[in-house]
C-alpha positions in Angstrom: 70.8 14.4 48.2 68.8 16.9 45.8 65.3 17.6 45.4 63.1 19.8 43.0 59.6 21.7 43.3 57.6 20.1 40.2 54.2 20.8 38.6 51.7 18.7 36.3 48.3 18.9 35.3 45.9 17.7 37.5 44.9 14.0 38.0 42.5 14.1 40.7 45.5 12.3 42.9 46.1 16.0 45.0 46.4 15.7 49.2 44.9 19.5 49.2 42.9 21.6 47.2 42.0 25.3 46.6 38.6 24.2 49.0 40.0 22.2 51.6 43.1 23.6 52.8 43.8 23.7 56.5 42.1 25.6 59.1 44.0 27.7 60.7 46.3 25.3 63.7 45.1 26.3 66.8 44.0 24.4 69.5 43.0 20.7 68.2 43.6 22.4 64.9 40.2 24.1 64.4 39.8 27.8 62.6 38.7 29.3 66.4 40.6 33.0 65.9 43.2 32.1 68.3 46.0 30.1 68.8 46.7 28.0 72.0 49.6 26.4 73.5 49.4 23.0 75.1 52.7 24.3 77.0 51.5 27.8 78.4 48.0 29.2 78.9 49.0 32.5 76.5 46.4 32.8 73.7 47.2 34.4 70.8 44.2 36.1 68.8 43.7 35.9 64.9 46.2 39.8 65.2 48.8 37.6 65.7 48.2 34.8 63.1 49.5 34.7 59.6 46.6 35.2 57.3 48.3 32.0 54.7 49.1 29.0 57.1 47.4 30.1 60.1 50.4 29.8 62.2 52.1 32.1 64.7 53.5 34.6 63.1 57.5 35.1 64.7 56.8 38.0 67.4 53.9 35.7 68.7 55.8 32.4 68.1 59.2 33.8 69.9 56.7 34.7 73.2 55.3 31.3 73.1 58.3 29.6 72.6 59.9 31.2 75.4 57.4 31.2 77.6 57.3 26.7 76.8 61.1 26.6 77.9 60.7 28.3 81.3 58.7 24.8 81.6 61.5 22.6 80.5 63.6 22.5 83.5 67.4 21.8 82.7 66.3 19.2 79.9 67.3 20.3 76.4 65.3 21.6 73.4 65.6 22.0 69.9 64.7 24.4 67.7 64.2 24.0 63.7 64.5 26.3 61.2 63.0 25.6 58.1 63.3 26.8 54.2 61.4 26.0 51.4 63.4 25.3 48.4 63.0 27.9 45.5 59.9 28.0 46.6 59.3 31.4 44.7 58.9 29.3 41.2 55.6 28.0 42.5 54.5 31.3 42.5 56.0 32.5 39.7 54.7 29.5 37.5 51.6 29.7 38.7 50.8 32.9 40.8 50.9 34.2 44.4 46.8 32.5 45.2 48.6 29.4 44.1 51.7 29.7 46.2 49.2 30.6 49.4 47.2 27.4 48.8 50.2 25.4 48.8 51.9 27.0 51.8 48.3 26.6 54.1 48.7 23.0 52.9 52.2 22.2 53.7 52.2 24.2 56.6 49.4 21.4 57.6 52.0 18.8 57.3 54.1 20.8 59.1 52.2 20.8 62.0 50.9 17.0 61.8 55.1 16.0 62.0 55.7 17.9 64.7 52.5 16.8 67.3 50.4 18.8 70.0 53.5 19.6 71.5 55.5 21.0 68.8 55.7 24.5 68.4 55.6 26.1 65.1 55.2 29.5 63.5 56.1 31.3 60.3 58.4 34.3 58.9 56.3 36.6 57.9 58.8 39.3 56.7 58.7 40.2 53.1 58.4 37.0 50.7 59.8 34.4 53.2 59.2 30.9 53.1 60.9 30.2 56.1 58.8 28.3 59.1 60.3 27.6 63.0 59.9 24.8 65.0 60.4 24.3 68.8 60.3 21.0 70.2 60.2 21.4 74.0 61.9 18.8 76.3 63.5 17.2 73.6 66.6 15.6 72.7 68.6 16.1 70.0 67.7 12.7 68.7 64.5 12.6 68.8 64.6 16.2 67.3 66.7 15.2 64.6 64.0 12.3 64.1 61.1 14.8 63.7 63.5 16.5 61.2 63.6 14.0 58.7 59.5 13.6 59.1 59.1 16.8 58.4 61.2 16.3 55.2 59.3 13.2 54.0 55.8 14.8 54.8 56.5 17.8 52.7 58.3 16.0 50.0 55.1 13.6 49.4 52.6 16.5 49.5 50.5 16.7 46.5 48.2 20.4 46.6 45.7 20.6 43.5 45.8 24.5 42.6 44.0 26.7 40.0 46.9 28.2 37.8 46.9 31.9 37.0 46.2 30.8 33.3 42.7 29.1 35.7 44.0 25.5 34.7 43.7 23.1 37.8 47.8 21.9 38.3 49.5 19.6 40.7 52.3 21.2 42.8 54.2 18.7 44.4 58.2 17.7 45.5 58.4 20.7 47.5 61.4 20.0 49.3 62.9 21.7 52.5 66.3 22.5 53.5 66.3 22.2 57.3 68.8 24.0 60.3 68.3 22.7 63.8 69.7 24.1 67.0 69.8 23.2 70.6 68.4 25.2 73.6 70.5 24.3 76.8 69.4 27.1 79.1 65.8 28.4 78.5 67.1 30.7 76.3 66.4 31.2 72.3 68.9 33.5 70.7 71.4 30.6 70.6 69.4 27.9 69.3 68.2 30.6 66.9 71.7 31.5 65.6 72.9 27.8 65.8 69.8 27.0 63.3 70.4 29.9 61.2 74.2 28.7 60.8 73.2 25.5 60.1 70.0 26.5 57.7 73.2 28.2 55.5 75.1 25.0 55.4 72.4 23.5 54.2 71.3 25.4 51.5 75.3 25.7 50.6 75.5 22.0 50.6 72.6 21.4 48.1 69.3 21.8 50.1 66.9 19.4 50.7 68.7 18.6 53.7 69.1 18.6 57.3 72.1 20.3 58.8 73.2 20.0 62.5 74.9 23.1 64.7 78.4 23.1 63.9 79.5 21.5 67.6 78.2 18.5 67.2 
């Protein structure tokens, strides 16, 4: 399966625009300057939140995810590492500001797809377009179903942005490659490694797909 990231002249069909971008994701999705975790009492203030998407940055996500894993007992958890396919093309075509609006919208769709118990973060190093998702106390089958939902929602999202030339355009058809890892012992290191390797396989196989751990 292949996918593309396209843009066309606006027809007013955009799901998101530069003026209705989603709020910073916190408890209940409200922009409060903090991001609270349904699995633990830890509160992360604005300094630990990505300014573009409102999601926890990686270090904050790791603290939250690690804490959540201490409450899952013997139940497995699923980790998803998601990369937006060739997203740099959006920035190159329409400018970084427009790309940021699209990232914020896609982060909102991602948060909707995983629900209240999913723990979502963004890798913010450099120009990274990767997101992390921990699904605590989730079977591999259920985690795979969530990954499919994520791909479907991202692929049908339309975002109206103002291009660098000042004209409104609709960015749509953004696809994602997703690597899956499974946590069995409460440690994030191994599922992160599994998901990273799986993500590379998904990219090498043509992108716009989900790859499972090699042992599955």
